[in-house]
Structures are given as C-alpha cells and as structure tokens.
N, C-alpha and C positions, 0 to 999 in steps of 0.2 A: 506602325508595325512593331510587334513585340521583339525586342532583342534578346529576351530570355525565355526559353521554353524547354524545361527539363526532359520532356517526353519526345523531343524531336528525333527524327532518324539521323544517322550518322552523317556529319558534314566535316570533312577534313579541316577546313579553315576555322572551325570552331572548337577543334580538339585541343584543349589546354594542356593535356598531358604529353601529347606527341606533336608539338608545334613545328611546322615546317619539316625539316629533316632530323630534328632532335629525337633521340630515343633515351628514355630515362634508364638509368643503370639497372634497376630491378627487372626491366623487360628485355635486356639484351640477350639473355639465353634463348628467348623465343625468337627474336628477330634474327639472331645470328644462326639459329638452327642447331644449337648444341643438343647433343643427345641426353636424355634423362637417364638416371640411374635405374629406373624401373621401366614399366611399359609406357608411361606417359608423364608429361608435365601436368600438374593439376594447379590451375590458377583459381584460387578460392576468393570469391567475392559474394556478399549478400545480393539479393535482388535489389534493384533500384540503386546499384552502386556502379554501374557502367561496364558490365561484362561484355555486352555486344559491341559497344564502342571500342573497348580494348581489343577485341578480336579483329574488328575492322582496321584499327590503327596498326596492329602487327601486320596484317595483310598488306596494307598500304606501304608500310616501311620495307617490305620485302618485294616491292614492285619489280625489281630486277632479278629476283630469285624466285624459284617455284614455291607456290603455297596454294593450299586448297582449303576453303572454309565450308563447313557443312552444318546445317541446323537440324538437329535430330528431332525437332518437333515438326519438321516438314512431313509431307506424305511419304509413305514407304517407297513410292515410285521415284520421288525426287531424291531420296537418299541413294537408291540403286543407280539412278542416272549419274550421280556424282562418282560412282565407282567405289563407294564405301558402304555397300550393303552389309559387309561383315560386321560393322559396328552395331547393327541391330539384329544380329543372329543369322544373317544371310550366309550362304555357302560359297559364294564367289570370292576368289582372292581379290584383295584390294588393287585398284588400278591407280597407282601412284608412282611418281618418279623418285629415284634415290635422291636424298637431300631435301625433298619437299617437306615443308612444315604443314602438317594437317591440323587445322584449327576447328575443334569440335565445340560448337556453341549449342547452348540449351540441351544438354544431354538427357534431360528428363528422366534421370535414374529414379526409380521408385522402390520402396520397400516392399517385399513380398515373401511370404513364408515358403512359397513353392517356386520352382523354376517356371518362368513364363510359359514354356512349351506345354507344361501340365495344365494350364488354365484352359486349353482347348479340349473339346470333348474328344473321346477316343476315336469316334467315327468321322471327325472333321479335321483332316490333316491340314497343316498350314500350307498356304501357297508358297511356292519357291521364292525365297528372299524376303518373306513377310517378317516384319519386326518381331523379335521375341520380347514379349511383355511379361511383366509381373502380374500377380493377382490384383494389384492396384492400378494397372493400366500403363505404367511407365516402362522405360527400357530396363531389361533385366541387367543388373550391374555385372554379373558374371559373364553374360554374353557381350556386353560392351568391353569389358576388360580383355576377353579373348580377342575381339576385333582389333582393339588397340595394339595387342601383341603382334597380330598379323601385319598391321601397318608398320610397326617398328621393324619387324623381320624383313619387310620389303625395302628397308633402307630409308624410310621416311621418319620424321620427327612428330609424334603425336602430342597435341596440346588440348587439354580439356578445360573449358571455362565452366566452373562448377560453383553452385551455392554450397554453403557449409553442409547442408543436408545431403546433397549429392556427393560431396567429397567423402563424408563419413561412410556412405554406402559403397562407394567405388574403391577407395584406397585399399581395403583389405584384399581385394582381388588383383592388385597390381604388383604384389610382391613385398618382401621385407623392406626394401629400400624406398618404398613409396613416400614415406614422410619427408625424405630428403628432396623430393621433387614437388613439394607443395609450395607455391609462390603466393604470397598475400600482399597485394599492392599496398604501399603505405598511404598515409593520409596525404591530402593535397599539400603541396609546398606553398610557401608565400608567393613564389613566382607564378605558379599555376593559378592561385587565387587572383593575382594581379592581372594575369592574361584574361581571365574571364570578366573581371570588372572593367577592363579596357573597352568593352563593347559599349559602355555608357559612361564615358570618362567624367561627365559633368556631375555625377552623383554616386555611381556604383562603388568607386574606391573608398569613399567615406563610409558607406554602408558596410563594406568588408571590414574596415578598421573598427567600426562599431561592434560588429559581431565578434571580431577577434577579442575584443576587450570584455564583452559581456556574455556572449553566447558562442564560444569557439567551437562547440560541437557541430554547428552548421557549416564549418569549413572542412569537414572530413572528406566528402566525395563530391565530384562534380555535380551529381544529381541534387544533393542537398543544398549546395551553395547556389546553384542555378535556380532552385525552387525558392530560396529565400530572396534572391534578387528579382525573380519574377513577381513575387508578392510585393516587394518594394516598388517595383515598376508600376504595378496595378494600383498600389495604395500609397502615393507619395507621402501622406501624412504620417506613415509609420517609419520613414527613413531615419528619424532621429530617436526612435523609441525601440530599443532592442528587444525588450520584454514583449511588447505588443506585436512587433514584427515576428518574433519567434512563435508566438501563439497563433497568429494568422497563418504563418507558413505551416505549422503543425495541422491546423484545420484543412488547409489545402492538400497537404500530404495524404490525410485520412479520407477526405471526400473525393477529390478529383483523381487521385493517383492510387487509391487503395494501398497505401504504403504498408500498413500493419499486416493485412492479409498476405501481401507479396513477400515482405521482408521477414516477418516473424513467423507466420504460420506455414507458408509455402517454402521459404528459403532456409529454414532451420529444421533440424531433426528433432523428434520428441526429446532426445537426450539433451540437446542444446537448450530447448525451452525450459526443461526441468532444471538444468543447471543454473540458468539465469534467475529463475524463481528462487531456487535454493540460495543463490548468492545474496539476494536481498533479505531473505529470512535471516541468514547468517549475520549480515550486517546489522540487523535489528537486535541481535542477541539471541536468536533461536537457532540451536544447532540442528541442521538436517543433513544427513549424509547422502548427497546426490552429486555424482561427478560425471563429467564428460571429457573425452580425450582432448578436445580443444573447444573452448567456449568463446564465441565471438564477443567482442567488447560490448559492455552493457551501457555505454555512454552515447549511443546513437540518439539524437535529440528527439526524434519521434517516439522511439521505444521508451525513452525516459519519461515521457508524458503518458504513454500507454501503460507502462509498468513501473510506476514510481516507487520510491523507497517505502517500506512498510511504515505505516503511521503507528506510533507508540503512544499509548494512553495509560497514565497512572490513575487508578481508582483508589482514592484515600478516604477514610471515613473515621468518625468518632475521634476527633482530635482532642477534644475537651480542654482547650486552653483555659487556664485558670482553675482547673480541677486537679484531682489526684492523678499525677503522671508517674509512670514507672520510671525509676532511676536506672541509668546505665551502669552506675558504680555504687556499691553499698559502702558509703563513706561514713563509717562509725567513728573515725578519728576526726574530731572537729577542730583540732589545732591547725594553725596556719600551715604547718608542714603537711599535716594530713589532707588539708584542702588542696595544697599544691600537688600532692601525689594524685589526688582524685582528678584534678584537671588533666594531668599528664595521661592518666588512664582512660580519659574520655568521659568524664562526668557530664551529666546532662540528662535529657530525656530522649526517648526515641524520636521525638519531633526534631531535636537538633541533629540526631544521627542521621535521620532521613535527608535532611538538607545536605549534610556532608556526602551522603551516599549519592545524591543527585549530582553534586559537583564532580564526583568521581566518574559517574556515567557520562557527564558532559565532556570530561577530559578524554573519554574513550569513544566519543562520537555517538553515544547511545542514550543521551538525555531524553526524557519524554517530550513529545510535541504538545500534548494536551493533558490537563489535569481535570478530573471529575471528583469532587468532594461531596459525599452523600450525607452530610448532616452531623450535628453535634460538634460544630466548629468550636463552640465554647461550652464550658460546663454550665454557666448561668449567664444570661444576657445582661452584662454590665459593661459600661463603656471601657473600662480599663482592659478587661479581657478581650473585648472586641478589637481594640487597637493592637493588642498583642497578636491576635489571630490575623488581622490585616497585615501587619508587618511580616509575619511568617509567610502569608500567601504572596506578598510582593517579592520577597526574597526568592521564593520558589519560582515565581513567574519569570524573574530575571535569568533563571538557569535553563529555561526551556529551549529546545532546539527548533530551528526553522525547518520548514518542509515546503516542497514545491507546490503541494496541493492546498496550502494554507495562505490565504490573502492577507495583506497587511492589516486590515481591519477585523479579521476573524478573532473572536474571543478565544483565549487559550485556557482560561480557568473557568469551570462551570461549577455551580453550587446548588445543592438543595439543603434546606434547613432540617434539623431534627428536633425531637422533643425537648432537648436541653437548650435549643436556641429560641424557644418560645417564652414570652414574658408571662409566667404563670400567674403573677399578681393581677394581670389584666384579663384573666380567663372569664370573669363574670361581668366585664365591661359591657355596656349596652351595644357596643359595636363589636361583633364577633371577630373582626379582623384586627382589632387594636393590639392583640397579643403578638402580632407578626410585624408590627411597624418598626420595632427596634432592629430586627434582622434586616428588613428592607432598607432602613436608613444607613446602617453601618456598612453593609455589603453592597451598596447601590452600584458600585463599579463593576460588579460581576453578574452575569446572567443567573437568575434564580427563578423559582416558580411563581413569584409575585402573590403570595398568599395574603398580602395586605390588601389586595384588590378585591372588593366584594363581588364584582361581576366576573364570573369565570371566563367570559368571552374576552375580557380585557387582559387576561393573564398570558404571559409568555408560555408556550408549550414546547415548540421545537426550536433548537438552535441548529442552524443548517450550515454546512460547509460544502458549497456547490462543486468546487473543483475536486474534492475528495469523494464526492458522492456519499456523504455521511451526514446523518441527522441524530441529534440527541434530544430526547423528550425529557424535560425537567418536570417531575411530578412531585408536588408537595404533599407528603403524607401526614405531616404534623398539623393539619388543618384544625383539629380539635384538641391540640395539646394542652395539657394542664387541666383537664376537665375534673371538677370535684367528683369523688367517687360516691358521695352520699348526698341525698337531697337535703338532709338535715343541716348540712354545712351551708348550703345555699340559704336556707331559712335563718340560720344563725347570722349570716352576713346581713340579710335583709333587716333583721331586728335591730342590729347594730346601727345601720344607717337610719332607720326610722327614729331611733332614740336621739340621734344628733339633729335630725330634721325637726322633731318635736321640740327640741330645745332651741330651735331657730339658730343652730350653730352648724357651720360647715363640717362635714366629716373629715376627720384626720386621715389623710391618704396614707401616711406612714402606718397608722394603726390598721387601716383596711388591708394594706399590703402584708403586714405581719399576720393578720388573721387568715388571709387567703393562703399564704405560704405554709400555714400549719395544717391545711386541709390534706387529708388522704386523697390522692388523685389518680386518675387514669390518664395515660397518654396514648389514646387509640390511634392507630394508623388508618387513614381513609383517603381515598382519592376522589375528589368532588366529581359527581356524575357529569356536570357540565364540562369538565376537563376531559374525562374519558370519551365523551361524545366528539371531541375534537381530534382524537387520534385517527390517522388515516395512513393509507399506503401511499408511497411515493416511488414509482418506477425508477430504476437506476440508482436508488439509494440504499445503503445499509443503515438500519436504525437501531440505536441503543436507547435505553431508558434508564434514568437515574432517579432513585427515591431513597428514603431513609429506612422505613420499616420493611421487614421481609414480606414477600408475597407467599412464601411457603415455609412450613415448619423446618427448622434446622436440626442437625443431629443433637446439639446440646438441649437439655430439658430445662425450660424455664417455666416455673408455675407462677403465672401473672396474667391478669386480665388484659385483653387487647394488646398482646405483645406483637402482633402482626397487623397486617392491613385487613380491616373487617370486611371490605368488599373485594377481597382478593380474587374471588372467582369471576366477578364482573371484570376486574382489571385484566386478568389473564386472557379471558376471552377477547376482550377489546384489543389487547396488545397483539394477540395472535392474528386477528383480522387486519390489524395495521402493520403486519410483517415486521414486528420487533424481534430483532435477532438475540439481543442480550440485555438482561435487566441487571443493573448494579445496585446494591443496597448495603446498608450498614446496620446499626442498632444492636445487633446480637453480639458484636465484638468477636465474631467468629468467621474464619475463612470457610467458605462453603460454596459448592458449585452443584448445579442440577440441570436437567433438561426435562421439560414438561410438554406434552403434546395433548391437546384437547381433541378428543374424537368427535366426529360429527360436525365439524366446522365446514364452512363452504369450501375452504382451501386448506388442505393439510399443512400444518405448520408446527414446528417444534421451537419453543422459546427456551433459551438458556438463561439461567439465574445464577448470579455470582454475589455472595456476600464477601466482604473483606474483613480482616481482623481490624480491631481498633489500632490506630496508628500510634496514639499516645497514652491512652488511659491505662492505669494499672488495674482497673476493674475488668479483668479479662482472664478467662481460664486458659488462654493459650498465648503464644508469643505475639507481640505486636507485629504489624506488617501492612501490606497493601496488595492490591491486585494489579497485574500488568496485562493490558489488553493490546493485542496487535491487530491492525486492520490492513490487509493487503488488497490493493485495488489493481485490477487488470482491465483496462477499458472501463466498461460499465459493470463489471462483475467484481465480487469481493469474496475474500476468505478471511477467516478470523482465527485467532489463537488466544489462549488465556492461561495465566498461571498465577499463583499466589507467591509472594516473596515475603518471607518471615525474618524477623530480627532476633538473633540470639548470640550472646557472647561476642558482640561487636561485629557480627557478620550478617549480611543479607543473603539469605539462601533461597533460591527459587524452587518451587515444587515442579514436578513434571508438567510439561506444556500440553494442553489439550487443543486440538485444532478442529474446526468445523466450518461449514458453509452455511449461509443464512437459511434457517428454516429446515435444514436437513434432519431426518430422524436420527441419524447416528453420527458420532464424531468421526473425523477423518484422520487416519495416521499421518503424521507430519510429512513423510516423503510423498504421500499421495497428494498432498496439497500442492506439490510442485508439478504434478502430471497434468496433462491436457484434460479438460472436462470430458466426462463420458458422453 
C-alpha cells in the first residue's frame, strides 16, 4: 500500500504542518480567531500547495471553538444551507455565531468586466439566493467582498483561502488595509519534511536529504515533497539520483496531476504570468517593463522546467584569424613606452575584446549558453591560423553558461565554414570535396556541415537539443568555394600538368598551388539539393539555420558575382516548409535583419533572416560586432528575440531588441511576448 499520495483527501494523522495539537506560529491568528484589519483574512497559496488541507487543519485545531467551512465551488443550494448565501450575492443575512471563524475555501473568484448580475438577460431574473457570477462564470469579487463584510459585521472572523489570482481580484474590494491581512504560509521546515519522511523511515529520510542538497525546491510544499517521495516509492532505482528523480517527479506532476494548468494557468492572474515571463527576459538581459503587485516565487520546481531561463545564443561570424584584424588602439608610437601605453589602453583586436566582453557577461550571470559561428573562421586555411582559431574557440567555450535545458553532452559551439575556410588550391582536384578536408580536420571537435562528405545523405544537418525544443540546421554554402572564374585558367593548369607528365616528371605541387592561387575566382554560395531535401518540420521544436552566404540582398551594395546563395529561392521555400524560424549568416560583414514570407505555400510562414557584422575583420564598412539571439521556451512553445551588439570605442552597444514568435507574419512588441497567447 502506498505511503505517499499527494492527491489524497485530508487525513489529520498525515498533516505534517499541524501535527497533533501543534499550531505553527503563522497560522495562530486564524486558529485563535483574531479579527483582521479589513473584511477578511486572505490566506494566499498557489493551487497544489495545500489550501484545502490548511483549511481543514484550522477547522480541526478549533474543535472546541465554533468554526464553519464553506466551499464556494459547491452548488448554490449547499452554500445557502450553510447559512452563507451572502458570499455569492444572496440577500439573506449570514447565520453565524459571534466569534465563529468562517473558512471560505475555493472562492472561485473570476475576472469580469461587468457585475455578474448583468450577465443575466433582462427578462430572466435571478432566483433568490442564486450565486452572483462574473461574465467568466466565477463568483463576482465585489459580491464576495460584500458578503465577507456582512460576516464580519455579524461578529464572525472571515478567512478566505485564495490563489494568487483570486487574491489579486478580491483584495481591492476589501478595503485599504487588505494588504495587512494577507498571510502567505512559509516553505516547509526541516521538521515538517522529517515528519513526512517518517512514513517510510527505511529510505525516505535519505531521499529528503538528497533533495535538500541537490534539488531543494521540491521541499517547498507538502504536495511537492509528497509527489517526489511517491515517485521514489514507485521507482526505487531513482532514490540515489536526485536529477533523475526530479525529472520523473516533474513528469508525474504534469501528467497525472495537471500541475501546470492548475498552478500556473488557473492559479495565477494574467499579470502574474506576465511578470514571471518578464522576469526571465530581464534576467537574460532584455529589459521589459511589466510589473505585478506581488509575483509568486519563480523557483517552483515544476514551473522552472515549464518556464526555464531564456536561452542565450551568440551568433558570431567572419573572425578571419590570421587576416587583417581591426586594432582596438591606434598605436603609432612603437617605442616600449608607447607599446606599454597601448596595452593599458586595451590594445588588441575585437576578437580579444569579445572574449573580455563575454568574461564580463559571465560575471553578471549573462554569458551565452551557445555559440553559432557562421564561417570565415580563418582568413586562409593554414595550420597555424587554424590553431589560433581553435584556441580562441576553446577559450570562449570555457566561458559559456550552463542551462537546465542543455544536457552534459550537448554541443555548445556550432560552426559553418565560409569561403575563406576553403582550400582554394584544391578547387580543381579530381575530388570536389578535397577543398573542405582541412576545415573538417582542424575543426573536427565541433559540429559543422561536413562538406568533405561527397554523399549528402552522410552529412550532418540538424543539431538537436531535445530538452530545449531547439534545432539548428548547419548548412554549408561554401560547397563550390574557390571556383576559377574563367575556363581559360582551367586550361592553363591542364597544359601545365600535361607538360610535366610528358616529361615523365611528377608535377610540382607547390607550383600548381601558386598557379591556382593566382586565378581570378568566384566563391558562389550554394546549398546542395540533397541537403535541402533533408530539411523537415519537427513538432515541438523551434528551428534555426546557420550558413555563411546571405539568402537575401543586404542594404550594402556589393558589385560581385555570386555574392549570395545562388539557389536562395529554393532554400527559402524549403526552409519555410521546414518551419525554420531564423536564418543566421555572415559573409557581408554587415548587421542586417529581415522577415520574408513566401506566398502560396502550403502553410503560411515567415522566416526571419539575420546577418551579423564581422567580429574581427577590418574589411568592414561598419563596426565589428555579433548578433544575440534569445530563445524563451514555455512548455512546448517558444518565443524569440534578436539584437545586434556592436563594438565601438571599447564599448559593446546593443541595438533595439526585436521580438517574434516562430513563423508569425509580424514582430511582437516585447511586453506582449510576456502576455498569454491569443
């Protein structure tokens, strides 16, 4: 027989908060029948936090003194029979004895623009004593407040056990002193936890201590702790693994007990939910002005998994390690003193400054969780510059923040190659993939599009983060990078090789490399058809795509052949069909955002496109910088925000933040991202 069952009806012998004759100090005003300052005491607790047990416990503790408990979700007849029809708009005076504590459970207060009496038709008068309801079907808060005032005038002590949503609606009708009469029961004490664990002394105390050390949020309320212990009772293998136990308890809460609908959606007001959402945007570094009078704690262990911290992604591009990097300090004085002054002033490149910037973000608790680098990691694919780029990536990876939705094995840095990462000297090799082998070898430790694989079916496409509901498609657009612009150059190389073959001598590979590097070349962007064919929708996921070349023309004018993706139309169509929310690219060295919607598709979908400034190169018409992408998950739904952060005069300055939901035709003002979905 189960010793732990969080949904059981009240049993005094199992009440850990009111054991025996003990009354906790915070509940004494109720048990002793002290008069409130306003029309009623308001005991505020979320759903699934033990309101009904608390009401029954107060009633039992007053066994020798008068008390009366009424459930306003009962039928109108039941409320009238209790003598408290006045609480639902009835005209009869309350039948209560002076000094009686009236415990009002499940007040079912609802929001309504009109007084509930107006929701009836003019020709259909209410039956005598019928509950006054709001337009949304609950008890009208003004009617309930008036009834509570009558109860107090009769000499009784009204106590309402309310959710935060009900308290927010009812308190304004109770008078100016109502805030003084709000009681919020504290978290469980060590003694209360021990009393619950004593039901299974052979193992439950150890589980409580395990949770206290690793997952203390499960010790907040009797319901949560009993749910965790019930899970441990049913799955003994989890008793020594706090993380797996917490995950299993979360799944039980959501499945068997409908905890999120009860606690979050039914138990909180829209203002509370908006404030909780705004708080996590604020913690991520996005300022949204949404406030509530009192916001419930955001550390409920089920809510934390349903509404986790916003995931922060830095999109960096065009690093050009080994190439011409912009200098932070114009150090014209080359003497030792001048160089020392330059060091003090922050000499280096924006690549160095970016690492310092991320260190500062880490100190503030705002370091990125993921990095997406969209190409041109090096200026030319030589081993020395590759090692420099690798060292930089490793230093950056060490600074990344942890996140509850990221598993230990989840990759934190994702790469796509650019045209500068291609071995141009191998562009005419018999193997078309030879030009990509250097990049694949040097950056083998990080997920990338695998352009060295000739079979597109063997290439990696999506990197998936299951707990975050996030996918990132890695699309290699430098497939044909380094192509000679003229056929005559191909013919020239062929004649060179034939000469060496005729002389029965092996071709000088260094000579071949020098010739090839002299060619005028194109670096067309293209996504292999075989890769596009593998893009698909995945319900429950938000999808990003990363590539190097732009899909759409950018505001800067560049007169060059093949400066974008030559099959961009195909790519956009396929990405829309695959519900790709945001495409990240580089190549143009320009911060750029757009929204594109293809008409006539099977499912209307808008894809956002964001180019980032070059992070390191001085070959840029604007300041260096990066894009910051925010992904907010709520259950299986997502909202996104995006901004460009530019580096100037030693300061990283963000642009205005743009918010949107996946595929929506219009952007969403940031405060509306915090509201309930329409």
